[in-house]
NUVOMI-362081 format. One record per residue: x negated, y, z negated of N, C-alpha, C in turn. Coordinates in steps of 0.1 Angstrom, whole numbers, padded with zeros to 4 digits, always signed. Layout:
BEGIN
XYZXYZXYZ;...
REM end
This chain:
BEGIN
-0149-0053-0041-0142-0051-0029-0143-0036-0025;-0144-0033-0012-0143-0020-0007-0130-0014-0013;-0130-0001-0015-0118+0006-0020-0106+0003-0010;-0094+0001-0016-0082-0001-0008-0080+0010+0002;-0084+0022-0002-0082+0034+0006-0091+0034+0019;-0101+0025+0019-0110+0025+0030-0110+0012+0038;-0100+0004+0036-0100-0009+0043-0094-0007+0057;-0085+0002+0059-0078+0005+0072-0071+0018+0070;-0068+0025+0081-0061+0038+0080-0047+0036+0076;-0041+0024+0078-0027+0022+0074-0026+0009+0066;-0018+0010+0056-0014-0002+0048+0000-0005+0051;+0003-0016+0058+0017-0020+0060+0024-0023+0046;+0036-0017+0045+0044-0020+0033+0055-0029+0037;+0054-0042+0032+0062-0053+0037+0072-0057+0027;+0085-0058+0031+0095-0064+0023+0099-0077+0029;+0096-0088+0023+0097-0102+0028+0110-0108+0022;+0119-0112+0030+0131-0118+0026+0130-0134+0026;+0122-0138+0035+0120-0153+0037+0105-0156+0037;+0101-0163+0026+0087-0166+0025+0081-0173+0037;+0089-0180+0045+0083-0187+0056+0078-0177+0067;+0083-0165+0066+0078-0155+0075+0064-0149+0071;+0060-0151+0059+0049-0144+0053+0036-0146+0061;+0033-0159+0064+0020-0162+0070+0019-0157+0084;+0029-0160+0093+0028-0155+0107+0028-0139+0107;+0036-0133+0098+0036-0118+0097+0022-0113+0094;+0016-0119+0083+0003-0115+0079-0008-0117+0090;-0007-0128+0097-0016-0131+0108-0015-0120+0119;-0003-0116+0122+0000-0106+0132-0006-0093+0128;-0004-0089+0116-0010-0076+0111-0025-0076+0111;-0031-0087+0106-0046-0088+0106-0051-0088+0120;-0045-0095+0129-0049-0096+0143-0049-0082+0149;-0039-0074+0145-0038-0060+0150-0048-0050+0144;-0055-0055+0133-0065-0046+0127-0061-0040+0114;-0050-0045+0108-0046-0040+0095-0047-0051+0084;-0058-0053+0078-0060-0064+0069-0054-0062+0055;-0053-0049+0051-0047-0047+0037-0032-0047+0039;-0025-0056+0032-0011-0057+0033-0004-0057+0019;+0005-0047+0018+0012-0046+0005+0026-0053+0006;+0027-0064-0001+0040-0070-0002+0047-0065-0014;+0059-0059-0012+0066-0053-0024+0073-0064-0032;+0074-0062-0045+0080-0072-0053+0095-0068-0055;+0102-0066-0043+0116-0063-0043+0125-0074-0040;+0119-0085-0036+0128-0097-0032+0124-0109-0039;+0133-0119-0041+0129-0131-0047+0118-0139-0040;+0116-0136-0027+0106-0143-0020+0092-0137-0021;+0091-0126-0027+0078-0118-0027+0066-0126-0033;+0068-0132-0044+0056-0139-0050+0052-0151-0042;+0062-0158-0037+0059-0170-0028+0051-0165-0016;+0056-0153-0011+0049-0148+0001+0035-0144-0001;+0032-0138-0013+0018-0134-0017+0010-0147-0018;+0016-0157-0024+0009-0170-0027+0005-0176-0013;+0014-0176-0004+0012-0182+0009+0001-0175+0017;+0002-0161+0017-0008-0154+0025-0022-0155+0018;-0022-0155+0005-0035-0156-0002-0042-0170+0002;-0033-0180+0003-0038-0194+0006-0042-0196+0020;-0034-0190+0029-0035-0194+0044-0040-0183+0053;-0041-0171+0048-0047-0160+0056-0058-0153+0049;-0069-0160+0047-0080-0155+0039-0086-0141+0044;-0084-0139+0056-0089-0126+0061-0081-0114+0058;-0069-0117+0053-0060-0106+0048-0064-0102+0034;-0063-0089+0030-0064-0085+0017-0050-0082+0012;-0045-0092+0005-0031-0091+0001-0029-0084-0012;-0019-0075-0012-0016-0067-0024-0002-0068-0028;+0001-0064-0040+0015-0064-0045+0019-0049-0047;+0031-0046-0042+0037-0033-0044+0049-0033-0053;+0054-0022-0056+0066-0020-0065+0063-0027-0078;+0050-0026-0083+0046-0031-0096+0050-0021-0106;+0060-0025-0115+0065-0015-0125+0064-0020-0139;+0058-0032-0142+0057-0037-0155+0045-0045-0157;+0040-0047-0169+0029-0056-0171+0032-0070-0167;+0044-0074-0168+0048-0088-0163+0046-0089-0148;+0050-0078-0140+0048-0078-0126+0033-0079-0123;+0024-0072-0131+0010-0073-0129+0005-0087-0130;+0009-0094-0141+0004-0107-0144+0009-0117-0133;+0022-0116-0129+0027-0126-0119+0021-0124-0105;+0019-0111-0102+0013-0108-0089-0002-0113-0088;-0009-0110-0098-0023-0115-0098-0024-0130-0098;-0016-0136-0106-0015-0151-0106-0012-0157-0092;-0003-0150-0085+0000-0154-0071-0011-0152-0061;-0020-0143-0065-0032-0141-0055-0033-0127-0051;-0026-0118-0056-0027-0104-0052-0041-0098-0055;-0047-0091-0045-0061-0086-0047-0061-0071-0049;-0049-0065-0049-0047-0051-0053-0033-0049-0057;-0031-0038-0065-0017-0036-0071-0013-0021-0068;-0001-0019-0064+0004-0006-0061+0017-0004-0069;+0018+0008-0076+0030+0011-0083+0036+0024-0078;+0050+0025-0079+0056+0038-0074+0054+0049-0084;+0051+0046-0096+0048+0056-0107+0040+0049-0118;+0038+0055-0129+0030+0048-0139+0033+0053-0153;+0031+0044-0163+0031+0047-0177+0018+0043-0183;+0015+0046-0195+0003+0042-0201+0002+0027-0202;+0014+0021-0205+0014+0006-0207+0011-0001-0194;+0017+0004-0183+0015-0002-0170+0001+0001-0165;-0004+0013-0167-0018+0016-0163-0028+0007-0170;-0026+0004-0183-0035-0005-0191-0034-0019-0185;-0022-0024-0182-0021-0037-0176-0028-0038-0163;-0027-0028-0154-0033-0028-0141-0048-0028-0143;-0053-0020-0152-0067-0019-0154-0073-0032-0159;-0066-0038-0169-0070-0050-0175-0070-0062-0165;-0062-0061-0155-0061-0072-0145-0075-0074-0138;-0083-0064-0137-0096-0065-0130-0094-0063-0115;-0082-0061-0110-0080-0059-0096-0079-0044-0093;-0083-0039-0081-0081-0025-0077-0066-0022-0078;-0063-0009-0081-0049-0005-0082-0047+0009-0078;-0035+0012-0073-0031+0026-0069-0018+0029-0077;-0020+0037-0088-0008+0041-0095-0001+0052-0087;+0012+0053-0088+0020+0063-0080+0021+0076-0087;+0019+0087-0080+0021+0100-0085+0029+0109-0076;+0036+0119-0081+0043+0128-0072+0042+0143-0078;+0034+0145-0089+0033+0158-0094+0018+0160-0098;+0014+0173-0098+0001+0177-0102-0003+0172-0116;+0007+0173-0125+0004+0169-0139+0001+0154-0140;+0008+0146-0132+0005+0131-0131-0009+0129-0126;-0013+0136-0116-0027+0135-0110-0037+0138-0121;-0035+0149-0128-0045+0154-0138-0045+0143-0149;-0034+0138-0153-0034+0128-0164-0041+0115-0160;-0040+0111-0147-0048+0100-0143-0063+0103-0142;-0066+0115-0137-0081+0119-0137-0087+0118-0151;-0079+0123-0160-0083+0123-0174-0086+0109-0179;-0079+0099-0173-0081+0085-0177-0092+0078-0168;-0098+0086-0159-0108+0080-0151-0104+0074-0138;-0091+0076-0134-0085+0070-0122-0086+0081-0111;-0092+0078-0100-0093+0088-0089-0086+0084-0077;-0081+0072-0076-0074+0067-0064-0060+0064-0067;-0050+0070-0059-0036+0070-0063-0027+0068-0051;-0015+0064-0053-0005+0064-0043+0003+0077-0044;+0005+0084-0034+0014+0096-0034+0028+0092-0029;+0037+0092-0038+0051+0087-0035+0062+0094-0042;+0073+0096-0036+0076+0094-0022+0070+0106-0013;+0061+0103-0005+0053+0113+0002+0061+0125+0008;+0070+0121+0017+0077+0132+0024+0086+0140+0015;+0094+0132+0006+0103+0139-0003+0096+0147-0013;+0084+0144-0017+0076+0151-0028+0068+0162-0023;+0069+0165-0010+0061+0177-0005+0052+0174+0007;+0050+0162+0010+0042+0158+0022+0029+0164+0023;+0026+0167+0036+0012+0172+0039+0009+0186+0033;+0018+0195+0032+0015+0208+0025+0011+0206+0011;+0018+0197+0004+0016+0195-0010+0002+0189-0012;-0001+0178-0004-0015+0172-0006-0026+0182-0002;-0023+0190+0008-0033+0201+0012-0035+0210+0000;-0025+0213-0007-0026+0222-0019-0034+0216-0030;-0032+0203-0032-0040+0196-0043-0055+0195-0040;-0059+0195-0027-0073+0193-0024-0082+0203-0030;-0077+0215-0031-0085+0226-0036-0089+0224-0051;-0079+0224-0060-0082+0223-0074-0086+0209-0079;-0082+0199-0071-0084+0185-0075-0090+0176-0064;-0102+0181-0060-0108+0174-0048-0113+0159-0051;-0114+0156-0064-0118+0143-0068-0107+0132-0066;-0095+0136-0065-0084+0127-0063-0082+0123-0049;-0081+0110-0046-0078+0105-0032-0065+0098-0032;-0058+0099-0021-0044+0094-0021-0042+0084-0009;-0031+0076-0011-0025+0068-0001-0010+0073-0001;-0007+0083+0008+0007+0087+0008+0016+0076+0014;+0027+0074+0008+0037+0064+0012+0051+0069+0010;+0060+0066+0019+0074+0070+0017+0077+0081+0028;+0083+0076+0039+0087+0086+0049+0076+0089+0059;+0064+0083+0057+0053+0085+0067+0056+0077+0080;+0054+0083+0091+0057+0077+0104+0045+0077+0113;+0047+0070+0124+0036+0070+0134+0032+0084+0139;+0043+0092+0139+0041+0106+0144+0034+0115+0133;+0037+0113+0120+0031+0121+0110+0018+0116+0104;+0015+0103+0106+0004+0096+0100-0010+0103+0104;-0012+0107+0116-0025+0114+0119-0027+0126+0112;-0017+0134+0109-0018+0147+0102-0022+0144+0087;-0016+0134+0082-0019+0130+0068-0034+0125+0068;-0038+0117+0077-0051+0111+0077-0062+0121+0079;-0058+0133+0085-0068+0144+0087-0071+0151+0074;-0063+0149+0064-0065+0156+0051-0077+0150+0044;-0086+0158+0038-0098+0153+0032-0095+0144+0020;-0084+0146+0013-0081+0138+0001-0072+0126+0004;-0070+0122+0017-0062+0111+0021-0071+0100+0026;-0071+0088+0020-0079+0077+0025-0072+0068+0035;-0059+0066+0033-0051+0058+0042-0036+0062+0039;-0027+0057+0047-0013+0059+0045-0006+0046+0044;+0005+0045+0037+0013+0033+0037+0026+0036+0046;+0030+0025+0053+0041+0027+0062+0048+0014+0066;+0059+0015+0073+0067+0004+0077+0070+0004+0092;+0065+0014+0099+0069+0016+0113+0064+0005+0122;+0053-0002+0118+0048-0013+0126+0056-0026+0123;+0067-0025+0115+0075-0037+0111+0090-0034+0114;+0093-0031+0126+0107-0028+0129+0116-0040+0126;+0128-0037+0121+0137-0047+0116+0141-0057+0127;+0143-0052+0139+0147-0061+0150+0135-0071+0154;+0123-0066+0153+0111-0075+0156+0110-0086+0145;+0112-0082+0132+0112-0092+0122+0123-0102+0123;+0135-0097+0126+0146-0106+0127+0144-0116+0139;+0138-0112+0149+0135-0120+0161+0122-0128+0159;+0115-0126+0148+0102-0132+0146+0092-0129+0158;+0093-0117+0163+0085-0113+0174+0071-0108+0169;+0063-0117+0165+0050-0114+0159+0041-0107+0169;+0042-0110+0182+0034-0103+0192+0037-0088+0192;+0049-0084+0190+0052-0070+0189+0047-0063+0177;+0048-0071+0165+0042-0066+0153+0027-0064+0154;+0020-0073+0161+0006-0072+0163+0002-0060+0172;+0010-0058+0182+0008-0046+0191+0010-0033+0183;+0020-0032+0175+0023-0020+0168+0012-0018+0157;+0007-0029+0151-0003-0028+0141-0016-0023+0148;-0019-0028+0160-0031-0023+0167-0030-0008+0170;-0019-0003+0173-0017+0011+0175-0020+0019+0162;-0014+0013+0151-0016+0020+0138-0031+0019+0134;-0037+0008+0137-0052+0007+0133-0060+0017+0140;-0056+0022+0152-0064+0031+0160-0061+0046+0156;-0054+0048+0146-0050+0062+0142-0061+0070+0136;-0071+0064+0131-0082+0072+0125-0087+0083+0134;
REM end
């Protein structure tokens, strides 16, 4: 598979409360030009949502987020996840993600964590929580000494700030939720989600 960082400029970070919403939501995001979709494992419906999208929206590249244990890795991959994203990492979690055979983005927020992953042969990472951890100036500072590391900044990234993140040489894509406004999801307004996804897809 193409690197997760290169599939689209924005990876929607989706919290699904009702698994019945998963397929129409994924179809709206894909139609808007955002095929890589991270469904966070924060709700009881998450695995069912991943399973439904994997089965019914083959053009989506469905991933699992908030992966924090080897058990999460196993259940997400069994459900059909094609990439894994964690907010942070440990050796045990990293081993499980690597052994899954699926692409993964372990979360980092410090230079030492980045260096530790590079030491283990991992060059693609999630930078989280992006805004709280230093945002654009921090990533810009990392590009000089650690140019081999590439990031998907997530956490506080908005439609307004995304272009500046994407302009950085060490950023492949950003993760965000702004194309998934709560009122649109509550109203099941998939047309609005598709329209916002299309705007996000054009940010490159």
